[in-house]
C-alpha positions in Angstrom: 78.3 135.1 157.6 79.9 138.0 158.4 83.1 139.4 158.1 84.7 142.6 158.9 88.5 143.0 157.1 91.2 145.3 158.2 93.8 146.0 155.1 92.7 142.4 154.1 95.0 140.6 156.9 92.7 140.2 160.1 88.8 139.4 160.2 86.4 138.5 162.0 83.5 135.6 161.2 80.9 134.1 162.8 79.9 130.0 161.0 77.2 128.3 160.8 76.4 124.5 159.5 74.6 121.7 159.5 75.0 117.9 160.5 77.5 116.3 158.1 79.1 119.3 156.7 82.6 118.7 155.2 85.3 121.2 154.6 88.7 120.1 151.6 91.3 122.2 152.5 93.7 120.1 151.4 94.8 123.6 149.4 96.3 125.0 152.7 94.7 127.6 155.1 94.8 130.9 153.5 95.1 132.8 157.0 96.2 131.3 160.9 92.6 130.7 162.4 92.1 131.3 166.3 88.5 130.0 167.3 85.9 129.4 169.8 83.7 126.5 169.1 79.9 127.4 170.3 77.5 124.1 169.5 78.2 120.3 168.0 81.8 119.3 167.1 84.5 119.8 164.8 87.1 117.5 163.9 90.3 118.3 161.7 92.3 115.7 159.8 95.4 116.3 158.0 99.2 116.4 158.1 99.6 113.9 161.1 97.0 115.4 163.6 93.7 114.0 164.0 92.0 116.8 166.7 88.7 117.0 167.3 86.7 120.2 169.3 83.4 120.5 171.2 81.2 123.4 172.7 83.3 125.5 174.4 87.1 124.8 173.2 89.2 127.4 172.1 91.3 126.3 169.1 94.6 127.7 166.9 94.4 126.4 162.9 98.1 128.0 161.3 98.1 128.9 157.8 99.1 127.0 154.9 98.1 124.0 157.3 96.5 121.2 154.9 93.2 119.5 156.2 89.8 117.9 155.8 86.9 119.3 158.7 84.6 117.4 159.6 81.3 119.1 161.6 78.6 117.0 163.5 75.7 117.9 166.2 72.1 117.6 166.7 70.9 121.1 165.0 72.7 124.2 164.2 77.2 123.5 164.4 78.2 126.9 165.3 81.9 128.6 165.7 83.5 132.0 165.6 87.1 132.8 164.5 89.2 135.4 163.9 91.3 134.9 160.8 94.9 136.6 160.8 97.4 137.0 158.3 100.8 138.5 160.8 102.0 136.0 163.2 104.0 137.4 166.6 107.0 135.0 166.2 108.7 132.5 163.8 107.9 129.8 166.1 105.8 126.9 164.7 102.3 126.0 166.4 100.3 122.7 164.7 96.7 122.7 164.8 95.7 122.3 168.6 93.2 122.6 171.2 93.9 125.4 173.2 93.1 126.0 177.3 92.5 129.2 177.8 91.9 130.7 181.7 88.7 132.7 182.6 90.5 136.0 181.8 91.6 134.9 178.4 87.9 133.8 177.6 86.1 137.0 178.7 88.8 138.8 176.1 88.4 136.6 173.1 84.0 136.8 173.8 84.7 140.7 174.5 86.3 141.2 171.1 83.5 139.1 169.6 80.6 140.8 171.0 82.5 144.2 170.0 82.4 142.5 166.0 84.9 145.7 164.6 88.9 145.3 163.5 90.6 148.9 164.3 93.5 149.8 166.1 92.1 149.0 169.6 90.7 145.6 168.6 93.4 144.1 167.2 95.6 145.4 170.1 93.3 143.7 172.3 93.8 140.4 169.8 97.3 140.4 169.6 97.6 141.1 173.2 95.6 138.1 173.5 97.0 135.9 171.2 101.1 136.5 172.9 99.0 135.7 176.4 98.3 132.0 174.9 101.5 131.3 173.3 102.7 130.2 176.4 100.0 127.6 176.8 100.3 126.4 173.6 102.7 123.4 171.6 104.8 124.4 169.2 106.1 121.8 166.2 109.1 119.6 166.8 111.1 121.0 163.9 114.6 119.7 162.4 116.9 122.0 161.0 116.3 121.5 157.5 112.5 122.1 158.0 113.0 125.7 159.6 115.2 127.0 156.5 112.8 125.6 154.4 109.7 127.3 156.5 111.6 130.3 156.1 112.5 130.2 152.7 108.1 129.5 152.4 107.9 133.3 154.1 110.4 134.9 151.8 108.5 133.4 149.1 105.0 134.1 150.4 105.8 138.0 150.8 107.8 137.9 146.7 106.3 135.5 145.3 107.9 136.2 142.4 111.4 136.3 143.2 114.2 134.1 141.9 114.9 131.0 143.5 118.6 131.7 143.8 118.2 134.8 145.4 115.5 133.4 148.4 118.8 131.1 148.7 121.3 134.3 149.1 118.9 136.1 151.7 118.5 132.6 153.9 123.0 132.7 153.9 122.6 129.1 152.4 123.5 127.7 148.2 120.8 127.3 145.8 121.6 123.5 145.5 122.1 123.1 148.8 117.9 125.2 149.2 117.3 122.5 146.5 118.2 120.1 149.0 116.2 121.6 152.1 112.9 121.4 150.0 114.1 117.6 148.4 113.8 116.2 151.9 110.3 117.4 152.6 109.7 116.2 149.0 109.5 118.6 147.2 110.9 121.6 145.4 111.4 125.5 145.9 109.8 126.1 142.5 106.6 123.8 143.5 106.7 125.8 146.9 106.7 129.1 145.1 103.5 128.3 142.8 101.9 127.2 146.0 102.7 130.4 147.5 100.9 132.2 144.5 97.8 130.0 144.6 97.7 130.7 147.9 97.7 134.9 147.4 95.0 134.1 144.6 92.9 132.1 146.7 92.9 134.9 149.0 92.3 137.1 146.7 89.2 134.5 145.1 87.8 134.9 148.4 88.3 138.7 149.7 87.6 140.5 146.7 85.5 140.9 144.0 89.3 141.1 141.3 88.5 139.2 138.1 90.6 136.5 137.3 92.1 138.2 134.9 93.7 141.1 137.2 94.1 138.1 140.1 96.6 136.1 138.0 98.2 139.1 136.7 98.7 140.7 140.4 99.7 137.1 141.4 102.2 136.9 138.7 100.9 133.8 136.5 101.8 135.2 133.4 98.2 134.8 131.9 94.5 133.6 133.2 95.3 130.1 131.2 98.2 129.1 133.3 96.7 130.2 136.3 93.2 127.9 135.7 95.5 125.1 135.1 98.3 125.7 138.4 95.0 125.9 140.2 93.2 123.4 139.4 96.2 121.0 139.8 97.4 122.4 143.1 93.9 122.5 144.7 90.8 120.8 142.6 89.4 123.5 142.4 88.3 125.9 139.8 87.9 129.8 140.9 84.2 129.7 140.6 84.6 126.8 143.1 86.9 128.5 145.9 84.3 131.6 146.0 81.4 129.6 146.2 82.7 127.2 148.8 84.6 129.6 150.8 81.5 131.1 151.3 82.5 130.4 155.2 85.5 130.5 156.9 87.7 127.0 158.1 
């Protein structure tokens, strides 16, 4: 796998696997992905969705999406993808197959051919993504899930922020924020730990920082606590994550 990273917020990957491959991503996608299937078939199962992609299909996977992916085909199974953190709208979109027109597909292939990340290609990529949004089906959100999603965004950018301050920024009471998360079967504290783990996984995948450095950077306080939380939330150790994330998706 080759990858190019621009400020660790966007990169391009070309991936190959073989018949019977399975990826456990129940800890949640670390990036958003815009991908194109070249050979074989991929199937994504999780969070109410069961979607399959075949040769020539372009698809989208949202950041935070928890899923299992299964890959099948004769011989090599090949796809490539753009992984990116920043999304140009607050609207949420689920995992889905896209239907690009010939021009959009040509732009994607041109970006893949260039295989570089700089100001020019980033502009091309977000122009392509913007043109695809009008064809994408958004999530059906209730009012309380919108509040929770906005809280998650704040926690993602500032994981050490007190819950009371998160609530204040949203214009709701702290008890009201807890009530919104209870409707989703979780709590703000649990979500903050998940965001800290997501950030830690990102650093494990994209840097050679030591576990101690990552633990401190993500606000865990100690590497022992970091190990315990990571294992509980992802079912994996730091070594597992660095080994199994040698390919995207």
